[in-house]
N, C-alpha and C positions, 0 to 999 in steps of 0.2 A: 082666391084665399086661400091661404094653407092652414094646415094642422100640425102642430106636433104628435107624436105619440110616444111612450118609451116603448124601447125595443123589448122585444120579448125572443122565448127560446127559438122560436121559427124564423128570426132574421139573421140567425147565424152564417147558413149558408148567403143568404143574398148579400149581408155586407162583406162578406167573404169575396165574392166577384165583383162585386164593388170598388172594392180596395183592389182590385189587382187590375182593373181596367186600364190601359193605358193613357187615357184623358186624368184619372184620379192618380196614377205613378206620377204624371207630368208634372201634377201640381202639388206634389205631397213633398215634405220637406227634405226625406231621404230618397226621395225619386228611384226607390224600389220596391219591387213587388211585396210582397210575405207571403210566408209558407204556410200551408192548413194548421200545424202545430202552433204558430207564433199567433195567428189568428185566434184559435180555438181558445189559447191561454190569455189572450185579451180579453177576448169575450165574455168568457167566465168569468172572469173578473171584473167587467163591466157589471154584471146581473149579479155577481154577489156586493159588490160595493156600492148597487144603485142607491142614491139618495144619500148615502153616507159620505161618497168622494167621486163619484161619478154620475151625471145626469146625461144617460144618451137616448136619443130620439131619433126617429124617422120623420122624414118630411113628406106631408103627403097632400098633394095637390089634385083636385079634382078624383077622387078614391084611388089615385095614380102614386105610388113611392117614386120618390124624385129625389132623394137624396137624405144625407144624415148631418146629424148636429150636435154635438157633446161638449159639456161642460166638465171639467177634471177639477178637483179643489186641490188644489197645493199646499193651503195653511188654512189658517181661520177665518182669513182676509181678502185673499187672493184665490181666483180658480182661470184656467187657462179653455179656451173654447178654440174647437177644432170643426168645420163646417166645409161639404161637398154639395155639389149639386148635380145631376146628371145630365150631360149632353145640352139637349134643347131647351132645358130648362135652367140652364144658367143664365140666367137674366137678374139682374140686380135686383128688381123688384121680390121674386120669389126669394131670393137670400135675404135680401133686407127682412122681409116680415119673418121669415125663421129665425133672425138674429134677434129679432126685437121680441119675440114670442120668448124664443131662449132663456132672453136677458130677464123677462118677466118671472119666467119658472126659477130662474136663479135668486131670483129677491124673494120669492116666497119658501124654495126650500132651505136655502142658507140665509139668513139673514144678516148673517155678520160679513157674508164677502161685500168688500169696497170696490174693489178693483177687478177688472176682467183684462186677460192679457191675450192677444193675439200674436203667431209668429207667422210672418208670410217669408217666401222666397226672395231674396236680394233681387231677381230681376222681374219680379212678378208687380210691374206697375196696376195693375189690374186690381190685383190683392190688396195691395196697399192702399189703393184710393178707395175699393170697398170700405175697409177699416175705418179710414179718415173719415169718409161719408159718414159714418157711426158715431163719432165723435171718441174715436179712438186716437190717442196721441202717440207719436214716434217716440220712442226712448233708446237712444244711444247704449248699444249693445255690443261692443266689439268681441264679447266672446262669443256671441251666437254666430252661426252661418247662416243669418235672415235677419229680417227687418222686424222688431219687436215694438208693438203696438199696446197700449193699456188704455183702457176706459174706466175713470173714474163713475161708481155708482151712484146716483140721486136718491136719496132715500125720504 
């Protein structure tokens, strides 16, 4: 069973290293690494806006830090999810647990959120299937260079 814990200052360098791993870059929408300055700005913003517009978590499995999931509030009714797991932990069971636990946290912290958005690379059938297995529905989005999925939250 996995656990989610909110990011803390001590995670700044850890997340920078993870974000620049080849496997993470390959699966990111930008398919580019990030500089320390970009990451530092992003991380500081996550910490300062935690609970207000960002819910960033470290995914923990058997006391090991295995990935990251965050929800970014886009407006009072919509947030966007971003998730990755490291190498050998990238199986659907752990990612599924993290996603569902994260959604439960969204419901508690942001009770007005009714839709969650996920973007997946156009050629990532694995990513698309992952979100569809979790009741995310594809939506036509010609303006995006990705597949866009939405999940309605049950209240």
